[in-house]
N, C-alpha and C positions, 0 to 999 in steps of 0.2 A: 415425524420419527422420534421415538423416545430416546432419552440419553443412554439407557442401558443397551439399546440396539447399536447405537453409535460406538459405544465402548466396546461391545463384542466385535464389531467390524474392525475397529482399530487393533484389538488384541489379536484377531485372526491374521491381519496383515503383518503385525509385528512378529507373530509366531513364524509365519512363512518366511519372512525376511531373515530372521534368526537362523532357521534351518538352512536356508540357502548359504548364508555366511559360514555356518559350521561345516557344511559339506565342502565348501571351497577351501576352508582351512585344512580339512582332512586330506583333500585332494593334493594340496600343496606339499604335504609331508609324506604322501604315499607314492608308491611306484607300481608299474605293471598294471595288473588287473584291478587292484584296489584303487589306483589313481583313476582309471576309466570309470569304475563304478561310482566313486565319489563325485566325479565331475558330472556324470549323468544325473545323479540324484540332485546335485546343486542346480542344474538346469531345470529339472522338474520343479523344484521348490521356487526358483526364480519365476517360472511361468505361473505358478499358483499365486505368488506374491503379487505379480502384475495384475492378475484378475481380481484379487482381493483389494488391491489399491484402487482399482477402477470402481469396485462396488462402494468402497469407503468414500471416494470422491463424489460419486453420484448421491450417496446418502447425505453427505455434507452439503452439497449444492441444494438438495431438496430441503433440508432442515434450515438452511440460512437464506432461503429464497425470500424475496421481498425487499422493501426499502428499510434501510437503517436510518433512523433519525438521530443525529448527533450534534453536539455543540463543540466549539473549539476548546482545546485543552487550555486551561487557565495558566499553567506553569510553563509549558513549552509547546506552543501551537505549531511552530515550524522548526525542523531540525535538519541537519546535514550529516547524519551518522555515516551513511554509506557514500563512498566516493562516487561522484557523478550522479547523485540522487538527492532530491529535495523531498522531505517527508512532511506532510501536513498531518497534524495529530488532533484527534477529537475523542470525546467519550459520549456514549449514549446518554440521552437525557436522564435516565435513571441511574447513571454512573456505574452500571454493571459490566460494561464492555468497552474496550478501547477500539478506536477505528483509526486506521492509518491509510493514507493515500500517498504513493510514491510517484514523483515526477522526475523526468530528465530535466536538466536546466532549461532547455527550450520550452518544454511543456509547463514548467513552473512560471517562466516569464510570461507565456501566453495566458495562463490561468490568472496571474497577478494582474495583468493589464485588463483582462475581462472583469475581474473583481473590482478594480478601481473604477472602470467605466460604469458598472452596475451600481456601485456605491454612489457615484456622483449623480447619476439619474435618480436614484431612490432618494438621496438627500435633497435634491432640488424639489421633488414632489412632496417631501415631508416637512419642508419649511427651512431647509438650509442649516442643519445642526453641525455639519462638519467644519464650517468656517471657524468655529471656536476652538476646534481641535487642531486643524491644519493652519499653518502660517500662510499669510498672503505672499504673493510674489515679492521678492525684495526689490528695492528701487533700482533703476538703471544706474550702474556705477559711473557711467560717463557724465550724466547730467544730474543725477540725484532724483530724477523724476520717476514717476510710475511708468511701467512699460506702455508703449504706444498701443492704441486700440485698433491699429491697422491703417490709420490715417498717416499721410506724409510719405516720405521716400522709404523704400525698403532698405533694410540693413545690409 
């Protein structure tokens, strides 16, 4: 779908929504038969706007169909702008489009754990480059020794 057609669909939807709002405003200040007429017209325009919104949504889905390849945002890859949401930010590889994925806290935790697990597996297969980035386990504070490898008595 070409951009001009998308623009036309958006303009048609905006026009219908504007007309519905205008007739609602007129109905609010009218009485008697005028109130009834304006309310009926507002309902008609709302129905038209609903149909045009669905046409616009369908056209957008069609135009944006397919996979988007993106890389993490260098400046702010993770944000918590909305209460109760964690937002992961990225940009397309050509830098022309922002990509946002919003998670609930539980979804963000699950995604983070999965990313850590995948990074660990991938790092092991790639030769262990993460050890220089991540610190090793701290020594056991009671003994000063490294953590036990599973031998001995349980803690």
